[in-house]
Structures are given as structure tokens and as C-alpha cells.
C-alpha positions as a printed Julia matrix, in Angstrom:
103×3 Matrix{Float64}:
 59.11  35.22  -172.45
 60.46  36.48  -175.47
 60.85  34.58  -178.48
 64.48  34.95  -178.36
 64.56  33.19  -174.88
 62.43  30.54  -175.93
 64.77  29.77  -178.98
 67.77  29.95  -176.55
 66.19  27.71  -173.92
 65.19  25.25  -176.94
 69.13  25.12  -177.84
 70.12  23.94  -174.44
 67.8   21.3   -174.33
 68.74  17.74  -175.63
 67.3   16.71  -178.87
 65.41  14.06  -177.17
 63.59  16.79  -175.24
 63.21  19.12  -178.29
 61.39  16.84  -180.05
 59.22  15.02  -178.06
 56.24  12.79  -179.02
 53.01  13.69  -178.2
 52.06  10.3   -176.66
 52.87   9.22  -173.12
 55.63   6.74  -174.48
 56.84   5.51  -177.96
 55.22   2.98  -179.79
 51.63   4.02  -178.13
 50.25   4.5   -181.33
 50.87   1.09  -182.47
 49.81  -0.83  -179.56
 46.45   1.15  -179.63
 45.1   -0.31  -182.81
 41.4    0.04  -182.45
 41.53   3.09  -184.91
 42.97   0.73  -187.91
 39.47  -0.23  -189.0
 38.27   3.67  -189.33
 41.64   4.32  -191.26
 40.96   1.55  -193.77
 37.48   2.68  -194.4
 38.79   6.03  -195.32
 41.35   4.48  -197.58
 38.7    2.62  -199.17
 36.76   5.88  -199.36
 39.5    7.21  -201.5
 39.76   4.67  -203.66
 35.85   4.84  -204.36
 36.2    8.3   -204.67
 38.84   7.9   -207.44
 36.55   5.2   -209.2
 33.76   7.69  -209.14
 35.74  10.33  -210.94
 37.07   7.79  -213.38
 33.65   6.65  -214.34
 32.08  10.07  -214.61
 34.94  11.15  -216.94
 34.32   8.17  -219.15
 30.52   8.61  -219.09
 29.32   5.58  -216.96
 26.85   7.74  -214.79
 25.29   4.82  -212.82
 28.57   3.51  -212.02
 29.78   7.16  -211.18
 26.68   7.45  -208.74
 27.17   4.12  -207.2
 30.78   4.69  -206.45
 30.04   8.18  -205.11
 27.32   7.05  -202.64
 29.6    4.19  -201.56
 32.4    6.71  -201.17
 30.14   8.97  -198.85
 29.0    5.85  -196.74
 32.64   5.03  -196.45
 33.66   8.54  -195.42
 31.05   8.75  -192.93
 31.48   5.53  -191.21
 35.55   5.93  -191.4
 35.01   9.35  -189.71
 32.61   8.01  -187.17
 34.51   5.04  -186.3
 37.59   7.32  -185.57
 35.43   9.74  -183.56
 34.09   6.94  -181.43
 37.8    5.69  -180.72
 39.06   9.07  -180.08
 36.23   9.87  -177.68
 36.84   6.25  -176.28
 40.76   6.89  -175.89
 40.07  10.18  -174.01
 37.39   8.74  -171.6
 39.88   6.19  -170.64
 42.34   8.8   -169.21
 46.08   7.88  -168.57
 45.58   5.05  -166.39
 45.51   2.43  -168.98
 48.93   3.75  -170.69
 50.87   2.73  -167.61
 49.99  -0.9   -167.61
 50.43  -1.23  -171.3
 54.1    0.14  -171.4
 55.7   -3.12  -171.55
 56.51  -3.84  -175.12
């Protein structure tokens, strides 16, 4: 199928079919909030990175190193948390989504 044929087919579809969510139902990302601690750890890592840069700019080398090490630990733990939750989510399959659809 050519690109023009794909575009023409897309234009015939209603908007609700053109822009679909990658999730199985709306609100699924909000229901499965087990990844929030990982996201919070990554947010704290960004703050620690900013603090390390500020401390280094002002010449507080010990504080800069401490903040940089803290940021590295937070990045690793946040990324690990998200990786574990991603694997858990994929290992469950789609059977768990059906029972969680009632909002």
C-alpha cells in the first residue's frame, strides 16, 4: 500500500480511530500507579543533578560530589524501578486489564 493510500484510508476513519491510545482502555496509566515511585526517584535525581551543578559552580566541591553521587544513585534506582515494573506489567499479560476496567 502506498503512502497516499494510507493517508486516504486515515482520512476516512473517524478521529476516535485515528488517534488511539496505546493502552487497552482510557485511564489505564492512572490505574496502574506502581511506577510512580520510580518517576519520583527520577524527579529527585534531576533536582540532585541541578544541586550538584550549582554547588560546583559556586566552588563547594565536597557538596557537588555528594550531590552528584546522590543523583547517580537516584537515577539508577529510579531506572531500575521502572524496568522492574515494565517487566512485571508485560509478564502479567492482558488478562489483568479486563478485570480493572471498571472506573
